[in-house]
N, C-alpha and C positions, 0 to 999 in steps of 0.2 A: 263358529262353534254352531253346529243347528240351533233353530227354533227349540225352547222346550229341555235341553243338554244340558247337564249339569258339568264342573270343572270335577264334582268328585264323580262322579260315574262314567260319565260320559254316553251315557241310552238312559233311553225314555221305558218306562215299565211295558213288558210288552201287551199286555192284555187290558189295560187301561188306564189311558194318560191320565186322568185325575188322580189316579193313584200318586202320580210325580218321581222323582230320582227313587233310583234302589240299586242295592251292591248284589251285584248276580252271582248263583252259589255254583254255576255253571259255567266253563270257559270253554274258549277252542283251543285245540295241540299250540303253542308255542305263542300264546297269547300272552300271557303275563307269568309271573311268579313271586312270590313273597320271601323278603332277606330282610333278617335282622341278625341282632346278634347279642353274645352274654355276655358276663364276667361269673369264672365260676372258680372256685378252689378247690384243687384235686393233692392228692398226695401221689408224688411219684418219687419213685426210690428211699424212701420213706420222710422225705422234702414236703412239706407242704408247700403249695407254690400255686400263683393266683394267673391264671391261664384266662384266654378270650377265643369264645367259640363263635362260629360264623353258623349260619343258621340257613337253610333255603330250600324251598316247597314249590315245585309246579304244581301250578293251581288245576291245570287239566288233569293229571292224575295224584296230584295230593304226594304223589312221589317226595320223601324228602333229602337233602343230602346237608350234613351235619360235619365240620372241621374244625378242632383247635389250633391254636396259634398261643405264641409265648409272648406276643404284646401285641396293639392294636393301631398301628402305623396306617398311613393313606394305602401305602402300598398293601397292606392285609384287603384290605378291601376288594383294590379293582382285582388283587389275587384271587379271593374267595368268589368275585362273580367271575373271572377266566375258568376259574378249578370247576364251579356251578355248574355254566355253560357247556363243560365238558362232558363231566358229569352225565348230564339230561341230553347230550346229543346236538349243542348248539345252541344257540342266542335265542332270545324269546322277543317279543316285539315291548317288552315293560316292564317294569320292576316296581312291585310296591315294599313300602319301608315305611316301615315307623322309625325310625332312627336319624 
């Protein structure tokens, strides 16, 4: 890692290196997308059901992709990324996640 870069941002502040690391608010096309999921309770055909919802957002355009699933196995996570890549038109260089 180049001197001054941090594992958190991977970049230095563009105007003043004395300010240290920062979180960029703009991204290059295909650079990164954010991924997370949530647990929701919905009513389906009159039955209260717990579902898992994938949330992906392309950082460049802020375009969202949301998909509901009945369960949360590891395969669901892999499939969620695959479907998000297809929706966004291809894979990105990095994925940011809080999960």
